[in-house]
Structures are given as structure tokens and as C-alpha cells.
C-alpha positions in Angstrom: 130.2 32.9 47.8 129.2 36.4 49.1 125.6 36.6 50.1 123.7 39.3 48.1 123.0 42.5 49.9 119.6 44.1 49.8 118.1 47.5 50.5 117.5 46.4 54.1 121.2 46.3 54.6 121.4 50.1 54.1 119.1 50.5 57.1 121.1 48.1 59.2 124.7 49.2 58.4 124.7 52.7 57.0 124.4 56.0 58.8 121.0 57.3 57.7 122.3 60.4 55.9 120.4 59.4 52.7 117.0 57.8 52.0 117.9 55.8 48.9 115.4 54.3 46.5 113.9 50.9 47.2 115.9 49.3 44.3 119.6 48.8 44.0 121.2 49.4 40.6 123.8 46.8 39.7 124.9 47.5 36.1 124.4 50.2 33.5 125.3 51.1 30.0 124.7 54.5 28.3 121.5 55.8 29.8 120.0 52.5 30.8 120.3 51.2 34.4 119.5 47.6 35.5 118.6 46.7 39.1 119.1 43.5 41.2 115.8 42.1 39.8 116.8 42.8 36.2 114.4 45.7 35.8 115.6 48.4 33.4 115.4 52.1 33.9 116.1 55.1 31.7 118.4 57.4 33.6 117.5 61.1 33.4 119.4 61.9 36.7 122.9 61.2 35.4 124.2 60.6 38.9 123.1 64.2 39.7 124.6 65.7 36.6 127.8 63.6 36.9 127.6 60.9 34.2 128.1 63.3 31.4 128.9 60.5 28.9 126.5 58.0 30.4 127.4 54.8 32.3 130.5 52.7 31.6 131.5 54.8 28.6 134.1 52.9 26.6 136.5 55.7 26.1 136.5 56.5 29.8 137.0 52.9 30.7 140.0 52.8 28.3 141.6 55.9 29.9 141.1 54.5 33.4 142.5 51.1 32.6 145.5 52.5 30.8 146.4 54.7 33.7 145.8 51.9 36.2 148.6 50.0 34.5 151.1 52.8 35.2 150.5 55.1 38.1 147.6 55.2 40.6 148.7 57.7 43.3 151.8 59.7 44.0 150.8 62.5 46.4 151.1 66.2 46.1 154.9 66.2 46.8 155.2 65.3 43.1 153.3 66.1 39.9 152.1 63.7 37.3 151.5 63.7 33.5 147.7 63.3 33.4 147.1 66.2 35.8 149.4 68.5 34.0 147.7 67.6 30.7 144.3 68.3 32.3 145.4 71.6 33.7 146.7 72.7 30.3 143.4 71.7 28.6 141.2 73.5 31.1 143.4 76.7 31.0 143.5 76.8 27.2 139.7 76.2 27.0 138.6 78.9 29.6 139.4 82.4 30.9 141.7 80.8 33.6 145.5 80.9 33.9 145.9 78.3 36.7 144.1 75.2 38.1 143.9 73.6 41.5 142.6 70.1 41.7 140.6 68.4 44.5 137.9 65.8 44.9 134.5 67.3 45.1 132.5 70.5 44.3 132.4 71.4 48.0 136.2 71.2 48.2 136.5 73.4 45.1 134.2 76.0 46.6 136.0 75.8 49.9 139.3 76.5 48.1 137.7 79.4 46.2 136.4 81.0 49.4 139.7 80.5 51.2 141.5 82.1 48.3 139.2 85.1 48.4 139.6 85.7 52.1 143.4 85.4 51.9 143.6 87.6 48.8 141.7 90.3 50.6 143.8 89.9 53.8 147.0 90.2 51.8 146.0 93.2 49.7 143.5 95.1 51.9 143.6 94.0 55.5 141.6 91.9 57.9 138.5 94.1 57.7 137.8 93.0 54.1 136.4 89.5 54.9 132.6 89.5 54.0 131.3 87.0 51.6 128.1 87.7 49.7 126.0 84.7 48.6 122.4 84.2 47.5 119.2 82.8 49.0 118.4 79.3 47.8 122.0 78.8 46.6 123.9 75.6 47.2 127.6 75.3 47.4 128.4 72.0 49.2 128.2 70.4 52.6 131.4 71.4 54.4 130.7 73.8 57.2 132.1 76.7 55.2 130.2 75.9 52.0 127.0 74.9 53.7 127.1 78.3 55.4 127.6 80.1 52.1 124.6 78.2 50.7 121.4 80.1 51.0 119.3 77.2 52.4 119.1 77.3 56.2 117.6 73.8 56.3 121.1 72.4 55.4 123.1 74.6 57.9 121.0 75.5 60.9 121.7 72.3 62.9 125.5 72.9 62.8 125.9 76.3 64.5 127.9 78.2 65.3 128.5 78.7 61.6 131.5 80.6 60.0 130.8 84.3 60.3 130.9 87.1 57.7 128.5 85.6 55.1 125.6 87.7 53.9 122.7 86.3 51.9 120.6 88.4 49.5 118.0 87.7 46.8 119.0 85.9 43.7 118.6 88.1 40.5 118.1 91.1 42.8 120.4 93.8 41.4 119.4 96.5 43.9 120.1 94.2 46.8 123.5 93.4 45.3 124.3 97.1 45.0 123.2 97.8 48.6 125.3 94.9 50.0 128.5 94.5 48.0 131.0 97.1 49.4 134.4 97.9 50.7 134.4 95.0 53.2 133.3 92.4 50.6 136.0 89.9 49.7 134.0 87.6 47.5 130.7 87.1 45.8 129.8 83.4 45.1 126.9 82.7 42.7 125.6 79.8 40.6 124.9 80.9 37.0 121.9 78.5 37.3 120.7 77.6 40.8 120.4 73.9 40.5 119.3 72.6 44.0 117.4 75.8 44.4 115.0 74.9 41.5 116.9 75.2 38.2 116.7 79.0 38.1 118.9 80.7 35.6 120.6 84.0 36.5 119.6 87.1 34.6 122.4 88.4 32.3 122.1 91.9 33.7 122.3 90.5 37.3 125.6 88.7 36.6 126.9 91.8 34.7 126.1 93.9 37.8 128.0 91.5 40.0 131.0 91.7 37.7 130.9 95.5 37.9 130.5 95.6 41.6 133.4 93.1 42.2 135.6 95.2 40.0 134.7 98.3 41.8 135.5 96.9 45.2 138.3 94.5 44.3 136.2 91.5 45.4 136.6 88.0 43.9 133.7 86.9 41.7 133.2 83.2 42.1 131.0 81.2 39.7 129.9 77.9 41.2 129.8 75.8 38.0 129.8 72.4 39.8 126.5 71.5 38.2 126.5 73.8 35.1 130.1 73.0 33.9 131.6 70.6 31.4 128.9 71.0 28.7 125.8 70.8 30.7 124.4 74.1 29.3 125.5 73.6 25.7 128.7 75.5 26.4 131.8 74.1 28.1 131.0 76.4 31.0 127.9 78.5 31.7 129.8 81.8 32.0 130.4 81.4 28.2 126.7 81.5 27.6 126.4 84.8 29.5 129.6 86.4 28.1 130.7 87.4 31.6 134.0 86.3 33.0 134.3 85.5 36.7 137.6 85.5 38.6 137.2 81.9 39.8 135.1 79.0 38.8 134.6 75.7 40.7 134.0 72.6 38.5 133.3 69.0 39.5 130.5 66.5 38.9 130.8 66.0 35.1 134.5 66.7 35.0 135.3 63.1 35.9 132.3 61.6 34.2 131.7 59.5 37.3 135.2 59.4 38.7 135.6 61.8 41.6 137.5 64.9 40.7 137.1 68.7 41.0 139.0 71.8 40.2 139.2 75.5 41.1 140.2 77.6 38.1 141.4 81.2 38.4 143.6 83.9 36.9 147.2 84.7 37.7 146.1 87.8 39.7 144.5 85.5 42.3 146.4 82.3 41.9 149.6 83.5 43.6 147.6 84.0 46.8 147.6 80.3 47.5 151.4 79.8 47.7 153.1 76.6 48.9 151.6 75.3 52.1 148.5 77.6 52.2 146.1 74.9 51.0 146.2 71.3 49.9 144.6 67.9 49.5 145.9 64.4 49.6 144.0 63.0 46.6 143.6 66.2 44.5 145.1 65.7 41.1 145.2 61.9 41.4 146.5 60.4 38.1 143.6 58.0 37.8 141.0 60.8 38.1 142.9 63.2 35.9 143.3 60.5 33.2 139.5 60.0 33.1 138.8 63.8 33.1 141.1 64.2 30.2 139.1 61.7 28.2 135.9 63.5 29.3 137.1 66.9 28.0 138.3 65.3 24.7 134.8 64.2 24.1 132.7 67.1 25.4 134.8 70.1 24.3 133.9 69.7 20.7 131.5 72.0 18.7 129.5 69.0 17.4 129.0 67.5 20.8 127.9 70.8 22.4 125.5 71.4 19.6 124.1 68.0 20.3 123.3 69.2 23.9 121.3 72.0 22.4 119.4 69.7 20.1 118.5 67.4 22.9 117.3 70.3 25.0 114.8 71.1 22.2 113.6 67.5 22.1 113.1 67.5 25.8 111.3 70.8 25.9 109.0 70.0 23.0 107.9 66.7 24.6 107.6 68.2 28.1 105.4 71.0 26.8 103.2 68.4 25.1 102.9 66.5 28.4 102.0 69.7 30.2 99.4 70.7 27.6 97.5 67.5 28.5 98.2 67.3 32.2 98.4 71.0 33.2 100.6 70.2 36.1 103.6 72.5 35.6 103.7 76.2 36.3 106.9 76.7 34.4 109.5 74.6 32.6 113.0 76.1 32.9 116.1 74.9 31.2 119.6 75.6 29.8 121.0 72.8 27.8 120.4 69.5 29.6 119.6 71.0 33.0 115.9 71.1 33.1 113.5 72.0 35.9 109.7 71.5 35.8 108.0 73.6 38.6 104.7 72.2 39.8 101.8 74.5 39.8 99.9 75.6 43.0 97.6 72.6 43.1 100.6 70.1 43.1 103.1 72.0 45.3 105.2 69.7 47.4 104.7 66.6 45.3 108.0 66.4 43.3 109.2 63.5 45.3 106.0 61.6 44.9 106.2 62.0 41.1 109.8 60.9 41.1 108.9 57.7 43.0 106.1 56.9 40.6 108.4 57.5 37.7 110.9 55.0 39.2 108.0 52.4 39.3 107.5 53.1 35.6 111.2 52.6 34.8 112.5 56.2 34.9 115.1 57.7 37.2 114.6 61.4 37.9 115.8 64.1 40.3 114.0 66.8 42.3 115.2 70.3 43.1 113.3 71.0 46.3 109.7 69.9 47.0 108.2 71.7 44.0 110.5 71.0 41.0 111.1 67.8 39.0 114.7 68.0 37.6 116.3 66.3 34.6 120.1 66.1 34.3 120.7 63.2 31.9 123.9 62.2 30.1 124.8 64.8 27.5 125.0 62.1 24.9 121.7 60.4 25.9 120.4 58.7 22.7 117.3 60.4 21.3 115.4 57.1 21.4 116.1 56.9 25.1 114.7 60.5 25.5 111.5 59.5 23.8 111.2 56.3 25.8 112.0 58.0 29.1 109.5 60.8 28.4 106.8 58.3 27.5 107.4 56.8 30.9 107.4 60.2 32.5 104.0 60.9 30.9 102.7 57.6 32.2 103.9 58.5 35.7 102.2 61.9 35.5 98.9 60.2 34.5 99.2 57.7 37.4 99.9 60.6 39.8 97.0 62.6 38.6 94.6 59.6 38.9 96.0 58.1 42.1 92.9 59.1 44.1 
């Protein structure tokens, strides 16, 4: 019989890239997680906005099991039925004409940035290679994407970094006008900065980016890794703004917990990546695509997306009540079920401490930097779990405020 592992085994055997919680989850259903000691937690983190239908969803399990009985992996020298079905669903549900599948959000953004540089080279020449990105943005952990991200703490130790990337202020239209020009090949932006603090883009800011990219024939890339697949109450956040990008990256919720990502674009740009110019061994894996098909069948329904909006209102009403009593948050920002509570001046830097106390109270949360407590639960989180989880959050806030 295998000896049970413990949290200490992480410190002994794992590269210390992460600092995981003191408890180890072993099973889960819906929005309830159970650890090795049998303690239950309400999950408001959703695997960092991944578990869009909660844990061990029956329809996703069925899709995975059925596909596992027929074809697991075939490689990109062949196509397969699940991935073609998935491409068709994504194209028919969005602005896009073509899809490229990979395994993670970083890979999808990497593909988007490579596409933009090659498009510019093919159509304008080598001088048109600059990428404009935004301070506090986050686009992944590959060397290219971490360089595009506007958080030096994630990139500064890995120099020399890829060149030709310029960072400007998020929601700063004048800076965008002054920076985006003839040498710009791409602008990459999150409609809502997730890791940067759950900060929504202004509609006029995104409209200006669209106009500037049109003017200079630059590729407008929306990083929808965290905002996509229903998170905002729309299938993709660009639909909320009514502004079409040239490319979107999508991952996280797309597989509901099974690794898959995609880059979606139009025919104008898709032909840039001809055979042999880019690739991935596992991208478009039949198992992942089968699960993603099941995710889209559930999420891309008016009733389901309306439910996201209703749950947003329940969260906001309760969080505002908590803040009326505790006076701890400077601002509560949200779109759908991506919610950020920014701590006021008195409590700056304490988001992680609050998250740790919440875990003790049986609630799993996220943070977005040191000053923002973040919620990204399953989009179908039961309303009774919302009430229970927020009661535990209120208790955690009280413990934090009275800890001295």
C-alpha cells in the first residue's frame, strides 16, 4: 500500500516554484473541496478561473470517458473529430474564422505574438516589429509572454529579454496614441487585467486601440485567457464591449480543468501561419477537445450566461454588506464572476493574510497582487454555496480585523 504523502513532501521533492497551502485537497464535487483530513472548503478560486463548471462535473466526466475509449492522442500529422467539432463551435460563436489549439494560455499568447510579427514581416518588412503592451498586464510565463506582461517582478531575473516590446499605462488613451505607430506590429491587452488587480478596460480605451491598429495595420490581440468562456457573463469579454479584436487567446475555462487553449483569428491573419511555421505536439488533443466541446455546450447558452450575471449581483450585494460593517475595501470591481476587492490604505499588502485566514475558515480564495482579494468561482456555483462561502469570508474578515 502506498504511503500517504503530506505537504512536507512538496518541500522535499518539488522545485520551490510555488508556495502551496498547508492542506492538500483530495476530492471535490461542484464548489466543495475536501482535504486529507476531511475538512470541507467552499471553492471561490475555481482553479484560478479554470473550473468553469465546478469540480468533477458529470457531463465533462462523461465526455472524457467516452473519448478515452476511442482515441487519446494522434499527433498533428492528422486531424481528429473532436478538435474539428470544437473549432467549428468556436468559429461559429465568435468573430473568428480559424482556430489554432495548444495547451495553455501562455502558448496561445505566444502563438498570437508570433503571428503578429510574421504578418508584419510578410506584409510590411522587418522594421515593423514593435509590440505594445500595458503596465500591470499578465500574459504568461514563457520568455516572450512574460516580457510582454507589464510586471517586471516576473521578468527581470531572466534577462536578456526579447526586444521590441513597449509598455504604457492601461486605460491611457493618450499614451496609446503617442506609442502605437508605423513600426507597431501588435497590441496585446486584457479586457480585464486579472493578475493586475481585476481592473476592467474602459470602452473608449479599447475602441481607441481598435482604431489605432486599423490605422497602422497592427494586430489587436485580446488576451481572454481569464475572461473567456462565460466568465464575464458573455462567452468572451470582447462581446461585452462590442469591439472586435483580430486575435483572441483563450484557455483556462475552455477545458473546465483539462488543459487546452486556443488562438482564434480571422482569415486575414490566419494564412500567416502556414504549414511548418508553428506547432505543438499536444495541441488539439482528442481528449482535451472532447472535454472542451462539453464545456461549450453547457456554457454557451443564454440561460447559463444569464445565471453568471445573477450570481454576480448576489456576490456584490453580500460583499458590499460585509464592507459596510468592516470598512476594509477601497473598491469592489467586477464583471460577471471575476471579482476583485481592493484593500484600503490601512490594509494594503494584506490580501494574502486574509486569504490564509479564509482557508482556516473553510474558504478558498485568490489574490491579485498584495492588495486585492480575488474571486473566480465556478460559473454554476450554487447560490447556497455563495451564501455559505461569503459567511465564511465575513468571519475571516472579522478575525483579521481583530487579530491584534
